[in-house]
C-alpha positions in Angstrom: 114.1 11.0 -60.0 112.0 7.9 -59.2 112.1 6.8 -62.9 115.9 7.1 -62.9 116.2 5.0 -59.7 113.8 2.4 -61.1 115.9 2.1 -64.3 119.1 1.7 -62.3 117.4 -1.0 -60.1 116.3 -2.9 -63.3 119.8 -2.8 -64.7 121.3 -4.0 -61.4 118.9 -6.9 -61.3 119.7 -7.8 -64.9 123.4 -7.7 -64.3 123.1 -9.8 -61.1 121.1 -12.5 -63.1 123.7 -12.5 -65.9 126.4 -13.0 -63.3 124.6 -15.9 -61.7 123.9 -17.5 -65.1 127.6 -17.3 -66.0 128.6 -18.9 -62.7 126.2 -21.8 -63.2 127.3 -22.3 -66.8 130.9 -22.5 -65.8 130.1 -25.0 -63.1 128.1 -27.1 -65.6 131.0 -27.1 -68.1 133.5 -27.9 -65.4 131.6 -30.9 -64.0 129.9 -32.0 -67.2 126.9 -33.0 -65.1 124.3 -30.7 -66.6 122.2 -32.8 -69.1 120.1 -31.0 -71.7 117.6 -33.2 -73.5 119.7 -36.3 -72.8 122.8 -34.7 -74.4 125.7 -33.0 -72.6 127.5 -29.7 -73.1 131.1 -30.8 -73.6 134.3 -28.9 -73.2 136.7 -28.3 -76.1 139.0 -31.0 -74.8 136.1 -33.5 -74.6 135.0 -32.7 -78.2 138.6 -33.1 -79.3 138.7 -36.5 -77.6 135.5 -37.5 -79.4 137.2 -37.0 -82.8 139.3 -40.1 -82.1 136.2 -42.2 -81.3 134.4 -41.6 -84.6 137.0 -42.6 -87.2 135.4 -45.8 -88.3 134.5 -44.3 -91.7 138.2 -43.6 -92.4 139.0 -47.3 -92.6 139.1 -48.4 -96.2 136.8 -51.3 -97.1 138.6 -54.6 -96.8 138.8 -56.9 -99.8 138.4 -60.6 -98.9 141.5 -62.5 -97.8 143.5 -59.3 -97.1 144.5 -58.1 -93.6 143.3 -54.8 -92.2 145.6 -52.0 -91.3 144.3 -50.9 -87.9 146.7 -48.1 -87.0 145.6 -44.7 -88.2 147.0 -41.3 -87.2 144.8 -38.5 -86.1 145.8 -36.4 -89.1 144.1 -39.0 -91.3 140.7 -38.2 -89.9 138.5 -36.5 -92.4 136.0 -33.6 -91.9 133.1 -36.0 -91.3 134.4 -36.8 -87.8 134.3 -33.1 -86.9 130.6 -33.1 -87.7 129.7 -35.9 -85.4 127.1 -35.4 -82.7 128.3 -36.0 -79.2 125.8 -37.3 -76.8 125.4 -39.3 -73.6 123.7 -42.6 -73.9 122.1 -44.5 -71.0 121.8 -48.3 -71.6 119.2 -50.0 -69.3 119.0 -53.8 -69.5 116.9 -56.3 -67.7 117.1 -60.1 -67.8 113.8 -61.7 -68.8 111.9 -64.0 -66.4 112.8 -67.6 -67.2 115.8 -66.4 -69.3 119.5 -67.1 -68.7 120.7 -67.1 -65.2 124.0 -65.4 -64.6 126.8 -67.4 -62.9 128.9 -65.7 -60.3 131.8 -65.1 -62.8 129.6 -63.8 -65.6 129.1 -60.2 -66.6 126.9 -58.4 -69.2 128.5 -56.0 -71.7 127.5 -54.1 -74.8 129.3 -54.1 -78.1 128.6 -52.2 -81.3 129.9 -51.0 -84.6 131.1 -47.8 -83.0 134.6 -47.6 -81.4 133.1 -46.2 -78.2 131.3 -49.6 -77.9 134.2 -51.7 -78.9 133.8 -52.1 -82.6 132.2 -55.6 -82.3 135.2 -56.8 -80.3 134.6 -59.1 -77.3 137.8 -57.8 -75.6 136.7 -54.2 -76.1 133.0 -54.6 -75.3 131.9 -52.1 -72.5 130.7 -53.9 -69.4 127.5 -52.8 -67.7 127.0 -52.4 -64.0 124.5 -54.4 -61.9 121.8 -52.4 -60.2 120.7 -54.9 -57.6 121.9 -58.0 -55.7 119.9 -60.3 -57.9 121.9 -59.1 -60.9 118.9 -59.0 -63.2 119.0 -55.3 -63.9 122.0 -53.6 -65.5 122.9 -50.1 -66.7 125.6 -48.2 -68.4 126.2 -44.5 -69.1 128.4 -44.0 -72.2 129.7 -41.1 -74.2 129.3 -41.5 -78.0 130.1 -39.1 -80.9 128.4 -40.2 -84.1 126.8 -38.7 -87.2 124.9 -41.9 -88.3 123.0 -44.7 -86.6 124.8 -46.9 -84.2 124.3 -50.7 -84.0 124.8 -52.7 -80.8 124.2 -56.0 -79.1 124.4 -57.3 -75.5 126.5 -60.2 -74.5 127.5 -62.3 -71.5 131.1 -63.1 -70.8 133.3 -64.6 -68.2 137.1 -64.1 -67.5 139.5 -67.0 -67.6 142.6 -67.5 -65.5 144.7 -65.4 -67.9 142.3 -62.5 -67.7 140.9 -63.1 -71.2 137.2 -62.7 -71.8 135.3 -65.9 -72.8 132.0 -65.4 -74.6 129.1 -67.3 -73.1 126.0 -65.9 -74.8 125.2 -63.0 -77.2 122.2 -61.6 -79.0 121.9 -63.1 -82.4 119.2 -61.2 -84.2 120.0 -60.7 -87.9 119.8 -57.0 -87.5 121.4 -55.7 -84.3 119.8 -53.2 -82.0 119.8 -49.7 -83.5 120.4 -46.2 -82.0 119.5 -43.3 -84.2 121.1 -40.0 -83.7 117.8 -38.3 -83.2 117.1 -40.7 -80.3 119.5 -38.8 -78.0 116.6 -36.4 -77.2 114.4 -39.3 -76.0 114.4 -40.8 -72.6 116.4 -44.1 -72.5 114.1 -47.1 -72.7 114.4 -50.5 -71.2 116.0 -53.3 -73.2 115.2 -57.0 -72.4 118.3 -59.2 -72.9 117.9 -61.4 -76.0 114.7 -59.7 -77.2 114.6 -57.2 -80.1 112.4 -56.5 -83.1 109.6 -58.8 -81.9 107.4 -58.0 -84.9 110.2 -58.6 -87.5 111.3 -61.8 -89.2 114.6 -62.8 -87.6 113.8 -60.9 -84.4 112.2 -61.7 -81.1 114.0 -63.8 -78.5 117.3 -64.8 -80.1 120.3 -65.8 -78.0 123.4 -67.5 -79.5 126.0 -69.6 -77.7 129.6 -68.3 -77.9 131.9 -70.0 -80.3 135.1 -71.7 -79.2 138.3 -69.5 -79.0 140.4 -70.3 -76.0 138.4 -73.2 -74.7 137.6 -76.7 -75.7 134.5 -78.9 -75.1 134.1 -82.5 -73.9 130.8 -84.2 -74.4 130.0 -87.4 -72.5 127.1 -89.0 -74.4 124.4 -91.4 -73.2 123.0 -91.9 -76.7 122.6 -95.6 -77.1 119.9 -97.9 -75.9 122.0 -99.1 -72.9 125.2 -97.8 -71.3 125.1 -99.0 -67.7 125.5 -102.7 -66.8 125.0 -103.3 -63.1 125.8 -106.8 -61.8 123.1 -106.5 -59.1 119.8 -107.0 -61.0 117.8 -105.9 -58.0 118.8 -102.3 -58.6 116.1 -100.3 -60.3 116.6 -98.9 -63.8 115.4 -95.4 -62.9 118.5 -93.5 -61.7 120.0 -90.0 -61.3 123.4 -89.0 -62.7 125.6 -86.1 -61.5 129.0 -85.2 -62.9 131.6 -83.3 -60.9 135.1 -82.1 -61.8 137.8 -83.3 -59.4 139.7 -80.0 -59.2 140.7 -77.7 -56.4 139.7 -74.7 -58.6 136.3 -74.3 -60.2 137.7 -74.1 -63.7 135.2 -76.3 -65.6 131.7 -75.3 -66.8 129.5 -78.4 -66.7 126.1 -78.4 -68.4 123.6 -81.2 -69.1 120.9 -81.9 -71.7 118.2 -84.5 -71.2 116.1 -84.9 -74.4 112.4 -84.1 -74.3 110.3 -82.3 -76.9 110.8 -78.5 -76.5 112.9 -79.0 -73.3 116.3 -80.3 -74.6 118.5 -77.3 -74.2 121.7 -77.5 -72.2 121.4 -76.1 -68.7 123.3 -76.2 -65.4 123.0 -79.4 -63.4 120.4 -79.5 -60.7 121.4 -80.2 -57.1 120.1 -83.7 -57.4 121.6 -84.4 -60.9 119.6 -85.5 -63.9 117.1 -88.4 -64.4 118.3 -91.3 -66.5 117.1 -94.8 -67.5 117.9 -97.1 -70.4 116.8 -95.5 -73.7 117.0 -91.9 -72.5 119.4 -89.4 -74.2 121.5 -87.5 -71.7 124.6 -85.5 -72.7 127.1 -83.9 -70.3 129.0 -80.9 -71.8 132.2 -79.7 -70.2 133.8 -76.5 -71.2 137.3 -75.7 -70.0 140.5 -73.8 -70.9 142.9 -75.2 -73.5 145.6 -75.7 -70.9 143.3 -77.4 -68.3 142.8 -81.2 -67.9 140.4 -82.4 -65.2 139.4 -85.7 -63.9 135.7 -86.3 -63.3 133.5 -88.3 -61.0 130.1 -89.5 -62.2 127.9 -90.3 -59.2 124.9 -92.6 -59.7 121.9 -92.3 -57.4 118.6 -94.2 -57.1 115.8 -92.0 -58.4 114.2 -91.5 -55.0 117.4 -91.3 -52.9 119.7 -88.5 -53.8 121.5 -88.4 -50.5 123.7 -91.5 -50.7 125.2 -92.4 -54.1 124.6 -95.9 -55.3 127.8 -96.1 -57.4 130.6 -94.0 -58.8 132.6 -93.9 -62.0 135.9 -92.0 -62.3 137.1 -90.6 -65.6 140.8 -89.7 -65.9 142.0 -87.1 -68.4 144.4 -89.5 -70.1 141.4 -91.6 -71.1 139.9 -88.8 -73.2 142.3 -88.6 -76.2 141.9 -87.6 -79.8 138.7 -86.2 -81.0 136.3 -89.1 -80.3 136.2 -92.5 -78.8 134.5 -95.1 -76.6 135.7 -95.9 -73.1 134.7 -98.7 -70.8 134.9 -97.8 -67.2 134.3 -99.8 -64.0 131.4 -98.9 -61.8 132.4 -99.0 -58.1 130.7 -99.1 -54.8 131.4 -95.8 -53.0 131.9 -97.6 -49.6 134.3 -100.5 -50.3 135.5 -99.6 -53.9 134.3 -103.0 -55.2 133.5 -103.2 -58.9 129.7 -103.6 -59.2 129.2 -103.0 -62.9 130.5 -101.4 -66.2 129.9 -98.2 -68.0 130.3 -98.0 -71.8 130.6 -94.3 -72.7 131.2 -92.6 -76.1 132.8 -89.1 -75.9 133.5 -86.2 -78.2 136.2 -83.5 -77.9 135.8 -80.3 -79.8 138.8 -78.0 -80.3 138.6 -74.4 -81.5 139.7 -73.7 -85.1 143.2 -72.5 -85.6 141.8 -69.3 -87.1 139.4 -68.7 -84.1 141.6 -65.8 -82.9 141.2 -64.1 -86.3 137.5 -63.8 -85.9 137.6 -63.2 -82.1 136.3 -59.7 -82.4 133.4 -60.5 -84.7 130.0 -60.0 -83.1 128.4 -58.4 -86.1 126.1 -61.2 -87.3 125.3 -64.9 -86.9 123.8 -67.2 -89.5 123.6 -70.3 -87.3 119.8 -70.2 -87.3 119.0 -67.7 -89.9 116.1 -68.9 -92.0 113.1 -66.6 -92.1 110.0 -68.6 -91.6 108.1 -66.8 -94.4 110.4 -68.1 -97.1 108.7 -70.4 -99.5 109.4 -74.2 -99.9 112.7 -74.4 -101.8 113.4 -76.9 -104.5 116.8 -78.7 -104.0 118.4 -80.8 -106.6 119.8 -84.0 -105.1 123.4 -84.2 -106.2 122.5 -82.1 -109.2 119.7 -83.7 -111.3 119.8 -86.8 -109.1 121.6 -90.1 -108.6 123.0 -91.6 -111.8 125.2 -94.6 -111.1 122.3 -96.8 -110.3 119.7 -95.1 -112.6 120.5 -95.4 -116.3 117.8 -92.9 -117.2 119.6 -89.9 -115.7 121.3 -88.0 -118.6 124.0 -86.4 -116.3 126.5 -87.9 -113.9 125.7 -87.1 -110.3 127.9 -84.8 -108.1 129.5 -83.1 -111.1 129.6 -79.4 -111.9 127.6 -80.0 -115.1 124.8 -81.7 -113.1 124.9 -78.8 -110.5 124.6 -76.2 -113.2 121.5 -77.9 -114.6 119.5 -77.2 -111.4 119.0 -73.4 -111.9 118.2 -74.0 -115.5 115.1 -75.8 -114.3 114.3 -73.1 -111.7 115.8 -75.0 -108.8 116.9 -73.0 -105.7 119.6 -75.1 -104.1 121.8 -78.2 -104.8 122.6 -81.0 -102.3 126.2 -82.4 -102.7 128.5 -84.8 -100.7 132.0 -83.8 -99.5 134.7 -85.9 -97.9 138.5 -85.6 -97.5 141.3 -87.4 -99.2 144.4 -88.6 -97.3 146.1 -85.3 -97.8 143.0 -83.3 -96.5 141.7 -82.1 -99.9 137.8 -81.8 -99.8 136.4 -83.5 -102.9 132.8 -84.3 -104.0 131.9 -88.0 -104.0 128.9 -89.9 -102.7 130.2 -93.2 -101.4 133.1 -93.8 -99.0 135.1 -95.4 -101.9 134.9 -96.9 -105.4 136.1 -99.9 -107.3 139.4 -99.7 -109.1 142.2 -101.9 -110.5 146.0 -101.7 -110.9 145.8 -103.0 -114.5 146.6 -100.5 -117.3 143.8 -98.5 -118.9 144.3 -100.3 -122.2 143.2 -103.6 -120.6 139.3 -103.9 -120.3 137.7 -105.3 -117.2 134.7 -107.6 -117.6 134.6 -109.4 -114.3 133.9 -107.7 -111.0 136.3 -110.1 -109.2 139.2 -108.3 -111.0 138.3 -105.1 -109.1 139.2 -104.0 -105.5 137.4 -101.5 -103.4 139.4 -98.5 -102.2 138.4 -95.8 -99.7 138.7 -92.1 -100.5 140.6 -91.6 -97.2 143.3 -94.0 -98.3 144.3 -92.0 -101.4 145.9 -88.6 -101.9 144.3 -86.3 -104.4 147.0 -87.1 -107.0 146.5 -90.8 -106.5 142.7 -90.3 -106.8 143.0 -88.5 -110.1 145.3 -91.3 -111.4 142.9 -94.1 -110.6 140.6 -96.0 -112.8 137.0 -95.7 -111.6 134.4 -98.5 -111.8 130.8 -98.8 -110.5 128.7 -101.9 -110.2 125.2 -101.6 -111.5 123.1 -104.7 -111.0 126.3 -106.8 -110.9 127.4 -105.3 -114.1 130.7 -103.5 -114.3 130.7 -100.0 -115.8 133.8 -97.9 -116.2 133.9 -94.1 -115.6 137.6 -93.5 -115.9 137.1 -91.3 -119.0 135.5 -88.7 -116.6 138.3 -88.8 -114.1 140.3 -86.1 -115.9 142.6 -83.4 -114.7 141.3 -80.7 -116.9 139.8 -78.1 -114.6 137.5 -76.7 -117.3 135.9 -80.1 -117.8 132.5 -79.9 -116.1 131.8 -83.6 -116.4 134.8 -84.7 -114.5 134.6 -86.8 -111.4 136.0 -85.9 -107.9 135.9 -82.1 -108.3 137.4 -80.2 -105.5 135.1 -78.4 -103.2 136.9 -75.1 -103.9 136.3 -75.7 -107.7 132.6 -76.2 -107.1 132.4 -72.9 -105.1 134.1 -71.0 -107.9 132.2 -72.6 -110.7 128.6 -72.2 -109.4 126.8 -68.9 -109.3 126.4 -67.4 -105.8 122.6 -67.2 -106.5 122.5 -71.1 -106.4 122.2 -72.2 -102.8 124.1 -75.2 -101.5 123.5 -78.0 -98.9 127.0 -79.4 -98.3 126.7 -82.8 -96.7 129.8 -83.9 -94.8 130.3 -87.6 -95.0 131.4 -89.6 -92.0 130.8 -93.4 -91.4 128.2 -94.3 -88.8 128.0 -97.1 -86.2 125.0 -99.2 -87.1 122.6 -100.6 -84.5 124.0 -104.0 -85.2 127.4 -102.9 -84.0 129.0 -102.8 -87.5 130.6 -99.6 -88.9 129.5 -98.3 -92.3 133.1 -97.8 -93.1 136.4 -96.9 -91.4 137.8 -93.4 -90.9 141.1 -92.7 -89.3 141.4 -89.0 -89.8 141.1 -86.7 -86.8 137.6 -85.4 -86.7 138.5 -81.9 -85.6 141.0 -81.5 -88.5 138.5 -83.1 -90.8 135.8 -80.5 -90.1 138.2 -77.6 -89.9 139.5 -78.3 -93.4 136.1 -78.1 -94.9 135.2 -75.0 -92.9 138.4 -73.2 -94.0 137.9 -74.0 -97.7 134.3 -72.9 -97.4 135.3 -69.6 -95.7 137.9 -68.9 -98.3 135.9 -69.8 -101.5 132.3 -70.3 -100.5 131.2 -67.4 -98.3 128.6 -64.9 -99.5 126.0 -67.4 -100.7 123.1 -69.3 -99.2 124.9 -72.3 -97.8 124.0 -75.0 -95.2 126.2 -77.7 -93.9 124.5 -81.1 -93.3 125.6 -84.5 -92.0 124.2 -87.8 -90.9 126.7 -87.6 -88.0 125.2 -85.6 -85.1 128.6 -84.9 -83.6 129.8 -83.2 -86.8 126.7 -80.9 -86.6 127.7 -80.1 -83.0 131.3 -79.3 -84.1 130.1 -77.1 -86.9 127.9 -75.2 -84.4 130.7 -74.5 -81.8 133.5 -73.7 -84.2 132.0 -70.8 -86.2 129.0 -68.6 -86.7 128.8 -68.0 -90.4 127.3 -71.2 -91.8 124.3 -73.1 -90.3 124.0 -76.8 -90.1 121.2 -79.4 -90.2 121.1 -83.1 -89.1 120.1 -85.5 -91.9 118.5 -88.8 -90.8 116.9 -91.9 -92.2 114.6 -92.3 -89.2 112.4 -95.3 -89.1 112.3 -96.8 -92.6 112.4 -100.3 -94.1 115.1 -99.3 -96.6 118.2 -98.9 -94.3 119.3 -100.4 -91.1 119.0 -98.0 -88.1 122.1 -96.3 -86.6 123.2 -97.0 -83.1 122.8 -93.2 -82.2 119.3 -92.7 -80.8 119.4 -89.1 -82.0 119.0 -90.3 -85.6 116.4 -93.0 -85.2 113.3 -90.9 -85.0 112.2 -87.5 -86.3 111.3 -86.3 -82.8 114.7 -87.2 -81.4 116.3 -85.4 -84.4 114.2 -82.3 -83.4 115.4 -82.6 -79.8 119.0 -82.8 -81.0 118.6 -79.6 -83.1 117.2 -77.8 -80.1 120.0 -79.1 -77.8 122.8 -78.3 -80.2 121.2 -75.0 -81.3 121.5 -75.8 -85.0 119.2 -74.8 -87.9 117.0 -77.9 -88.1 116.7 -81.4 -89.6 116.4 -83.2 -92.9 114.5 -86.5 -92.4 113.6 -89.1 -95.0 110.2 -88.8 -96.6 109.0 -92.2 -95.4 108.9 -90.8 -91.8 105.8 -88.8 -92.9 103.8 -91.2 -94.8 100.9 -91.1 -94.2 101.2 -88.6 -91.3 102.5 -85.6 -93.2 101.4 -83.1 -90.5 104.2 -84.4 -88.2 106.4 -81.9 -90.0 104.8 -79.3 -87.8 106.7 -80.7 -84.7 109.8 -79.1 -86.1 108.3 -76.1 -87.8 106.5 -75.1 -84.6 109.9 -74.8 -82.8 111.1 -72.5 -85.6 113.4 -75.2 -87.0 113.8 -75.8 -90.7 112.7 -79.2 -92.1 114.1 -80.4 -95.4 112.7 -83.6 -96.7 114.6 -86.0 -99.0 114.1 -89.4 -100.6 113.6 -91.1 -104.0 109.8 -91.1 -103.4 109.7 -87.4 -104.0 109.9 -87.9 -107.7 106.2 -87.5 -107.8 104.6 -84.1 -108.5 101.5 -84.7 -106.4 103.6 -85.7 -103.4 105.7 -82.6 -103.9 102.7 -80.4 -103.9 101.4 -82.0 -100.7 104.5 -81.1 -98.8 104.6 -77.6 -100.3 101.1 -77.1 -98.9 102.2 -77.7 -95.4 105.2 -75.2 -95.7 108.2 -77.5 -95.3 111.4 -75.6 -95.7 112.7 -77.5 -98.7 112.4 -80.7 -100.8 115.5 -82.6 -101.9 114.7 -84.8 -104.9 116.0 -86.3 -108.1 115.1 -85.5 -111.7 114.2 -81.8 -111.3 114.2 -81.7 -115.1 111.0 -83.9 -115.1 109.1 -83.0 -111.9 110.7 -79.6 -111.0 109.1 -76.2 -110.8 110.2 -74.9 -114.2 106.6 -74.8 -115.5 105.3 -72.4 -112.9 108.2 -70.7 -111.1 109.4 -67.4 -112.4 113.0 -67.7 -111.2 115.1 -69.3 -108.5 114.4 -67.8 -105.1 118.0 -66.6 -104.3 118.3 -64.5 -107.4 116.9 -61.6 -105.5 119.8 -59.1 -105.1 118.6 -58.2 -101.6 119.3 -61.7 -100.4 122.7 -61.6 -101.9 123.5 -58.6 -99.7 122.3 -60.5 -96.7 124.4 -63.5 -97.3 127.4 -61.3 -98.2 127.7 -60.8 -94.4 128.8 -64.4 -94.1 132.3 -63.3 -95.2 132.2 -60.8 -92.3 131.0 -63.4 -89.8 133.7 -65.9 -90.7 136.5 -63.3 -90.5 137.1 -63.3 -94.3 136.4 -59.6 -94.6 135.4 -56.7 -92.5 133.0 -55.1 -95.0 130.4 -56.3 -97.5 131.3 -54.5 -100.8 128.4 -52.5 -102.2 126.0 -53.4 -99.4 123.7 -50.8 -98.0 123.2 -50.5 -94.2 120.8 -53.1 -92.9 117.4 -52.2 -91.7 115.0 -54.3 -89.7 112.3 -55.4 -92.1 108.9 -55.7 -90.4 107.3 -58.7 -92.1 104.4 -60.8 -90.7 105.5 -64.0 -89.1 104.0 -67.1 -90.6 104.2 -69.1 -87.3 
């Protein structure tokens, strides 16, 4: 009897425990708050909802230049989506000490390649929540259903008056952060904003500035030796400047950059403004919505007295027109409004590209500063095998497709070429701003240079250019090249090839440095040449042709014009840019722009504008070649150019100090063909990397044939 009662008691306890377990299980399913090993037990309805999240694999790969059909019905989802693993991810983020400081209107969000994270769209990025009043710790709990690794990045955005997100900063590592499916069983770690893959090349601290979409930028530039002229000579030359927008609403973001080695980045203005004296480089950058026009007041203070302004300058919006200009403004006493001086101020206005909205959702990758510092010194053919119009020994004509194709035959890695626009905005390859021509028929020979006239490229349409007779002066001797100015597209020796033809004719394994020509103001006050085309339209035309025909290859934009480098940086993310400069040499006269007069100031500009690096003349490093390290130590690239590099011993000296590249003539005589196995960019892995440029520029949404990227842990050289 005792055993029977004991058995009944055991069964009763077991039944009671089973009942309690069922009650707890139903409560957990109903509230979905019971977390098991960082994953959640989902209801049938929730699992059905996850099927709609994980349909990214169903989108067919895009071919370049074709729009994507985004609307898919649920019936088109394949079986793979039913096999996805639902889990609950916790994102913990902290801002680093000394890192970016959030403004009151800025928010942090996460975006990734999964639709639950916005599919790389700024508008669909998932905002995080601040954990403290200091807003330096953020978190997010997000449901994801995936069967493969998920890539993601963090970003900072603000919201404009129309409720549209404006990208301020985003993480720019070549390989995004990665979340493996097996990591759902690990406790969520702590991410530091901007820092990822610290041991990998292309990793570490890497923040990119957002590109222009619904905003434009005004730069007020103190870049000459002297801008302020005060009538009272007793006033000291050490001053402070502070710029304010005269607007009832705070609708303009004002940042300032004062150049100094390793401290030239743009930042918010201090309470007392920024220090300035003659010879300093100070640039004010104003970002505002496309439909906003503000007036500004520049207050001038004495260095030790920031309470009472010494003078004021007012800038009206109607004075800032076009894309560039120089304005002369009266300096007034703030008390009695009397004119006490004059300010001469150059400005730059940068508009977004017309196709900016097309690439608005693209946070996948940035190539703006992509150049792994363990790459070897690259050999770059200057305009092919070198200048030819003034050197009779060169067998090939410079800046022709034939000369470009000769570079990889001699184991060269890249080609440097010059591009400028005709009157009808056709990008063509030509070195000078014009050429000599005549209206006389081709049957009549020209023997005297006074029978010729100089015509600028910008004055001719492309059809007129191809119909012109072409002459060059070599030591006061007239030489005609009209026989090379042919229309036959297959003629590789022809002059003035279109930039699109060059992209289509050259192999993608041949890297390109595309120098954008623009006349400069010399220190003497004389212009190199004249240029009447709108600077924004000028740069946009070259970017659009490059995006359509030239993406998917190692390509760097370059220019002697610092403003063009800034425009290239703010308009897109696919192609990096470098500033070319003559520096201090006895060959050319200096430019008025202080940013181009020394190698150190060029480095400071590269840091301020956040571009890839610089390309100074070789005479800046003779005999102090180790000065190259000033740029390399800041993880900038340094290409060196000049006719003196046609010396094998000098080339080896610069290779020994790890410069990024050498741009020189006559690669067929002093090039690397005797010891280099093959050009560097023939590695197929590199072609996969640069194939992502087409994705970054909005030319495609996939890289055909590319495998998923993985962070490569390579030792850093510096």
